[in-house]
N, C-alpha and C positions, 0 to 999 in steps of 0.2 A: 503493499500500500505506499503510496506516495504521501511523504511527511511535509506538512505545511508549517511555518513558523511566522510568527509576526516580528518583523523588523522594526525598530525605531530608527528613522533616518533623522537626525537631529540637525538643525541648521546652525552653521558655524557663525559666530557674531563677526560682523565685519568691520574693518579698521576705521570706519566713519560713524560708529555707534554714537549717538548724541541724543539730546532731549529737546527736540524742536517743538513738541506740542502738537503734532500734525494730525492726531487721531481724534476729532470730536466724538464724544460719546465714550471715550475711554478715560476714565477719571484719572488715573495714575500718569497717563501721558500728558494731561492737561495740568495736572498739578505740579509736575516737575519741569515743566516747560522752562527753557533757557538755563537750566542747571549745568554744571560741569559735569561731563560724563568720564567714564574710565574705561575706555575700550579693552585695555588689556586685561583688566579685572573680569570684565563681562566675557570675554572670550575664553579665559580660563575658568570661570565659574561654568560656563557651558561645557567645556571639555570635562570638567571634573564629574558634573552629572552624568556624561556618557560613560565615563571610566566606572562609576560606582555601579551602572547597571551592567557594564560588561565584567566587572569582577562578581557580580551576583549570577553569572552563567547565562546572561540574556544577550541575544543578538543585537548588537548595536552598530550603526553607521553613521556616517557624516555626509552632510551636504554642503558643498562651498558657498560662501557668500557670494552674492552678485557684485558684479563691478558697478561701483557707484562714485561720480556719475560716469556716463558714457558719452563719448563724442557724438554719438548717434542721437542721444537725447538732446544734448545741447544744440546740435545743429537743428534737430526737430523742431526746436522753439525758437529758432531764429537767431542764436548767438554764433557769431563769427569771430574770426581773427585769423591772423598769419600762421599762428601756431596753436597747439592745444592748451597751453597755458594762457594765452589771450583769450580764447574761448571762455575757459573756466573763470577768469577774472571778469569778463564781460557779464557773465551770468550772475556773478556774486555782487557786482555793483548795480546791475540793472534791475534784478527782480530778485530780493534776498528771500522772499518767501517762496517763490518757485525754486530756486536755488537748493534751499533746505529740503524740498521735497525730493529734488534730483540726487541729494547726497544720503538721504535716509538709509540705515541699514537694517530696515524693517524685515528684509526677507528672512533674517534669523528665526522668524516665526513660521517655521513651516508647515505648522498646521493649516496655514492659509494658501500654501502652494498649489494645491491641487485637490480633487477628490479621486480617490482609488478604489478601484472595484477589483478583488482578487479574482482570480482564475475559476475558483469552484463556482461562482455565481455569475459567470459570463458564458454566453451560448457558444462562443468561439475558444472557450477554455484558455483565455489569454488575460493577463493584468491589464485592466484599463486605466487610463489617466486623462482627466480633464483638468488642465491648468485653470486655476480661479482667475476671473477677470478682474476682481477687486475694483469695479466701477466706483465705488462709494467714497474712495479716498484716492486722490492724486497720487501721493506718494506710493501707495500700494499698487496702483493700477500700472505704473511705470515699471513693476517687477515682470509683470505677465510674459512680456516677450522673451526676456532672458530665461526665465524660470522654465518656460516651454521647451526653449532650445536646450538646456541644461538637462531636463528629464528625459528628452530624446537621446542625448549623448550617453546618459548614464544607463537608461534603461532601453537599449539600442537594438537589441535583438528581435525581429518581427515574428519570430516564431512564438515568442513569449509575451512580447508587450505590444498593445495598441494605444496609440497617442491621437486624442482628439483636439481639436483647436479650441481655445477658449471660447465661451459662449459670445456671440455678437448680440446687439440688441439694446445696448444702453442700460439705463437704470432699471429698465422693466426685466432684464435678465441679469441683476446684479447677483454674484456669486462668490463666496468668500471661502469656498473650500471646504477641507476635511474638518474645519471648527465646527461646521454645523451639519456633520455627517457621522453616524455611528453604526458600526456593524456588530450586531449581537449574534452569537453561535454557541454551539456545544464544544465544537473543536474548528480550529481554524481551517482544516481541509474540508469540513463539511458545509452543507448549506447555511447560508446566513440570513438574518432580518436586517434590513437597511433602514435606519431611522434618519430622515431628513427633517431639519428644523428650519423654519423660515420666520421672517419677523412681518413681512407683509407681502401684499400681491401688486405685481406691476401693472396688471390689466383688469382685475376683478375690483370694481368699486365695493366699498361697504365694509371691508373688514377693519377690525379695530387696529389703530396704529398707536405707537408712542408719540407724545407731545413734544418732549423735551430733547431727546436724542434720536438720531436716524435709525431706522431699522434697515440693516444692510442685505440681508439675504431674501429674495424673493420665491415665492412657491414656484412660479414659472421656470426659474433657473434650476431649482431642485428637481421639477419633474423632467425638465429636458434632459438633465444628466443621467437621471435613473433610465429614461428611454434610449439614450445613446449608448449607456453602458451594456444595454440589454438585460438589465435585472428584471427577472419576472415580477409582474405586478402584485402577485399575491405574496411576495417577499419584502413589500415595501410599505412604510407608514410614514405619513407626513403629519407634522405637528406644528402649530405656530406657537412662537413665544409669547409671553404675557408682555403687553406693553409696558406694565409697571416695572417689569424686571429690566427691559431695555432702558427705561428711565432712570433706573438705578444704577446704570453702567454695566448692564449685561448686553454688550455689544455683539457678542457670539454665543451660541449654544453651550460650548465648552467653558464658559464661565458660570454657568448653573448646572452643568450635568455632565457626566462622564460614564461611560460604559467600557465594558471589556468582557468580551466571550458571554457568558450567562447572567452576568451582573450589571446592573444599572444603579448609578448612586445619583440621586436628583434631588434637588430641592423641591418643596411643595408648590412655589410659585413658578416653576419653570414653563409650563406650557398652558394655553388656554383649554379649557374643559379636560383639565389633567386627568381625572378619573378615568374618563373614556380613552383618553390616550394610552393610559397605563393598562387598561384592561384590554385594548386593542393589541398592544405590543405582547401581552402575556397570551393571548389568543393565537396571534400568528406566530409567535416563537413556539409554542408547543406544536401547532399543526406543521410548520416547516422543520424543525428540528426533532420532534419527539421528546423533547425535555421541557424542564421548567426554568423560567426566567426569574431570578432572584431581584428584587427591587427593594432598594433602601431609600425611602422618601424621607427627607430631612424636614422636619417642621420648622415654620418660620419662628414659633415660640422659642427654639433652640438655637438657630442660626437665621438671623435676620438677613434680608438682602444686602444690607449695608456691610455687614460682617462678612458675607459671601465674597461681595466685591472687593473689600479691602484686603482680605486674607488669600483670596483666590483658592480657597478650599476646593471648588470642583473643577478647578484648571490643574488639579493633581493628576498624576499618572497612575492607572490600575495596572498591576503586572503580577505576572506569576511568582509566588514566593517560593517555588519549587517543592514545596510540602503539601501541595492541594488546597491552598489558600491564597489570598489575594493580598499583595503588598501595595499600600498607598505611599506613593512618592509625592511629598507635599512641599511647598515652599516653606521656609524659616518663619515666614509671617504667620502660618497657621499655629506654630508652637508658641509665637509671642502673643497671639490673641488669647486671652484667658478663656473665653467662652468657646473658641473653636477648639483649643486644646482639650478643655475639660469633655467636650462633647465627644471627641475622638477617643478619648480615654475610656469614656463610658460605651462606646461602640466595641471596643476591644475586650472590655470585661463582660460584655453581655453574652458573647458568643453566637448572637442571632445574626450578625452580619458576616459576610465572607471575608472582610477585611480582618487580617490576622496580625498585621504589623504596620506601623507607620514610620516611615522614614522621611526625616526633615533635611531639605538642602538649602545652601545659601546661593540663591539666584537674585541677588539684590540688584544688581544693574538692569536685568531683563525686567523684574517686577517694577522697578522705577519707572518704566515704559509702558507698564500695562501688559506684560507677558509673563505667565508662569510655566510650570514644567510641560504642561500640554501643549502649550502654544509653541515650544521648541521643536517638537516633533512631528514627523509625518509617519503614519503607521502604514506599512506595505506588508501584506501577507504574501510569502513567497515559497514555493516549492524548493526542494534542493536544486533541481534542475533549472529554476528561474534564478536562484541565487548564483549559480555557476554563470549564467549568462552575463552577469555583471563583472565586467573585466577591469574596472577602475578599482584602486587601492581605496575603498570607502569603509570597509568593515573593520572596526575598531579592535585593535589588539595592544599589547604593551609596547611593542615597538612603535606603531603610528601614534599612539599616544604619547609617547615620547618625542616623537618628530614634531607633532603638532604643537606641543606645548613650547618647545624650543623655538619653533617658527613663530608663534605668537610673541614670546618674550623678546625675539629680536625686532620684530617688525611693528608692533602695536605701541601706540602712545600710551603712557601711563594715565595721562589725564587729557581732557579736550575741552577747552573753553569755547562757548559759541562764538567768539570772535575769531577763532583758530580755523574754523571751517572754510573761511575765505581764502586761506593761505594755499597757494597752487602746490607748496611742497607736499601738502597732505595728499594731493592727487597723485603725485610722483612716487610717495611712500607706498600709497595704496597699490599702484601698478606693479611696483618692485615686489610687494609682499604677493599679491596673487600671481605673478609671473612664476615664482619660486613654488608656490601652493600647487600649481597645475603638474609640476614635476613630481611633488610628493604623492598627489592623488592619482597620478598616472592618467592624467585628463589633458593631454597636449591641446595648446592652442584653443582652450575653452572660452577665453575671453575676447572680446570684440577688439582691443587694443592689441593683442597678440597677433592679429590678422590684417592690421592696417598696412 
């Protein structure tokens, strides 16, 4: 029997990691706008997270950061000069806000890179990828072209992988990737149930919407991805986020719910008509898999929406503890919040929840920009044959971890003040770092500047 395993592909933090406050609706991003960032610490924290999971026996991989900014994007927006540095300086001087978007290192949050459908649920028995269009935010929409290219380079074997273009159609087809998609199953190689979560409709008037912050994902985008990936309709459940949750700062479903295999950990204010949604999930799961779905619904009386957003409790990762239970990988902020910490300790003591261990990690630099452990990873279920089809040096081991750590320490700035983002030297440093990285990862000529 073919063995399948879930691989966490974590995004590496880029050298231009900064706090520009570009993401309206993401409270942490707005709160820390114009703060001094620490790119080296951010990258090392991300690598330490990956190494922790590798040391636990989990299959962990890396995804390279995107080139930021690119000459292509500078030219696209009309910035010119006799050389690259002049284009860079022109953008920084003429439109600082647009320039901040061009520099953003937000591709580190690879939960927004794409929606991925594993081969057991696809009619052609190939892994399907649709890069997210991220239309709702300019700095993220600028990622799509490079992300699509990188995924095609990494998952390049057409025998095993199918790549779809990002959805067209503007805001009516706004798609935020795997952050709004959860696959539930008994085993990774068995049939799965796909939960797609949306915040609004792009075409159907009358659905309730938030009033303070934007709803980013549309039902039309979720439906289109399910169709193009060929997921059987009876294996799909669609649910709408509550507008109150979005207005509280729950800009993606993975800030209010997380699921893995046969376990769903969800706040009671996650979905409209939540009782009906959870009952549908249970029914579909039992019919599709023949097993039972375990749902832990967290009451507002124990964890408020404010605490859920500030701690990123639900942006934790659910992982196999190797003993038949579930490891919750949570940000350090969950331990520091007394209410959250006490609730998790009670869950562990009750034995009524599959979570058997909570591991807290320091991801402070990512958290200050509004991204927790789950934001940093793209889950890709792969068979052994599909894993072997990936020829790049992306699967973490002690040697690669050491090489990447040394690479970060040599190339990344310890701190980055907002005023330093305008320094053309930062661009040259970034290109030098990325040029070396492609050698380490066995991905030659991955970046545009390497092909000019």
